[in-house]
N, C-alpha and C positions, 0 to 999 in steps of 0.2 A: 862418707860422702864420695860420690863418683867424681873423677876428673872430668870436667867439661872442656872439650877442645873444639876448635874451629879450623877447618882446612878450606882454603879458597883457591879456585883456579880461574884464570882469566880467559874469556872467549867472547869476542865481539858479538856473537849471536846468542849469548846466554841471557836468560831471564831469571834473575835470582829468586823470584817468587815461585818459579816452576822447576828450575834446575838445581835441586837440592835433595839431600837424603841424610839419614842418620844411621850410624852404626853404633850399637850398644853392646857392651860386654859387662860382666859383673863388676869390672873395675873402672870403666870409662864410657863416656858417651861422646862420639865425634860427629859433628855436623859438617857435611861437605856441601859447599855452595859454589855454584858457577856465577861469576859476575862479568858484566860486559866491559868494564874498564876499572882502572885502579882507584878512581875517585869513588865509585860505587863500593869497591872493596873496603876502602877506609870507612865509609859510612856504615856498612854492615858490621865491620869489626867492632866499631864503637858501640853500636846497638847491641850486639851479642854480649859484649863485656858488661854493659850497663844493665841489660834486661834478662839475660839468660845465664849469667854467672860463668861465662867462658873464662878459663884460667890460662890457656895457652893457644897461640895462633900460629899456623903454618900457611905460607902462600907458595904457589907454584913459581917456577923460574920465569914464567911469562910476565909476572909482575915487574921483573927487573929490580935493580937496586933502588931506583927512585920510587917505584910503586910500593915496594916493601917498606921504605921509609915513610911514605904517606900513611900506611897502616900503623906503623909503630908510633908515629906522631899523633894519630887519631886516638890511640888507646893510652898514650903516655907510658909511664913506668908501672902501670897497674898489672900488665901481663907481658910475658916474653913473646916476641914475634920472631919466627924463623922463616927462612926461605930455602926451598929445595932447588938446587941447581944441578 
């Protein structure tokens, strides 16, 4: 089974339904999604864990510590959440 990962970046002009792409290798599949704010990021993170089997999440530094915590709180202890700073 491939590792399913989610990377999100925060951009006020992003439309998460359009600003997304996937990168797939033999070992993993990474979904990259642009979100307009951290609340949307938390919602999408929960949805991807619940529906797409995402096993690890990374957020960009623009989320800040509070935004990264929102994401972590949304998914609980089901998957690790990291932040690139």
